[in-house]
C-alpha positions in Angstrom: 0.3 0.2 0.1 1.5 3.3 -0.9 1.2 5.9 1.6 1.4 9.6 1.6 0.5 11.0 4.7 -0.7 14.5 4.8 1.6 17.6 5.2 1.0 18.3 8.9 0.9 14.8 9.5 4.1 14.2 7.8 6.1 17.2 9.9 4.8 15.3 12.8 6.5 11.5 11.4 9.8 11.0 13.7 12.4 8.8 11.3 14.6 6.7 12.3 17.5 4.8 10.3 18.5 1.6 10.8 22.1 1.5 12.8 22.9 -1.4 10.2 23.4 1.3 7.8 26.8 1.0 5.9 26.4 3.4 3.0 30.0 5.6 3.1 27.2 8.6 3.0 25.2 7.9 5.1 22.1 8.6 3.0 20.8 5.2 1.2 18.9 3.8 4.2 15.3 2.9 4.5 13.6 5.1 6.8 10.6 4.0 9.6 8.5 6.2 11.2 5.6 4.4 13.9 2.0 6.2 15.2 -0.5 3.9 17.0 -2.0 2.7 14.2 0.5 3.0 11.1 4.2 1.9 10.3 5.6 4.7 7.8 8.6 3.2 5.6 10.3 6.0 2.6 13.5 5.6 1.0 15.9 8.2 2.5 17.2 9.5 -0.6 14.2 10.8 -1.5 11.8 12.1 1.6 9.5 13.2 -0.2 8.5 10.7 -2.4 6.3 7.9 -1.9 5.8 6.1 0.9 4.7 2.2 2.0 2.6 2.4 5.1 1.9 -1.3 7.4 -0.4 -2.2 10.2 2.4 -2.9 12.9 1.2 -6.5 12.9 1.8 -6.9 9.2 5.7 -5.0 10.0 6.5 -7.0 13.1 5.7 -10.2 11.0 7.5 -8.8 8.2 10.7 -8.1 10.9 10.5 -11.8 12.4 10.4 -13.2 8.7 13.6 -11.4 7.6 15.6 -12.0 11.2 15.1 -15.7 10.2 15.7 -15.2 6.7 
């Protein structure tokens, strides 16, 4: 699902980058911002661009799967 929060909502999101990012310029990451209802994901190279939105349970299932593989 592509999700773009409203301008007001986007300004309030606190984006976090993975501590595992090893890019030399520090800008090649996926960033995540959470709200009670949605986990937002974006490309750090294009902050105003499209974002994905996931239900927290879906995101948790993805993280569990990724950790195993």
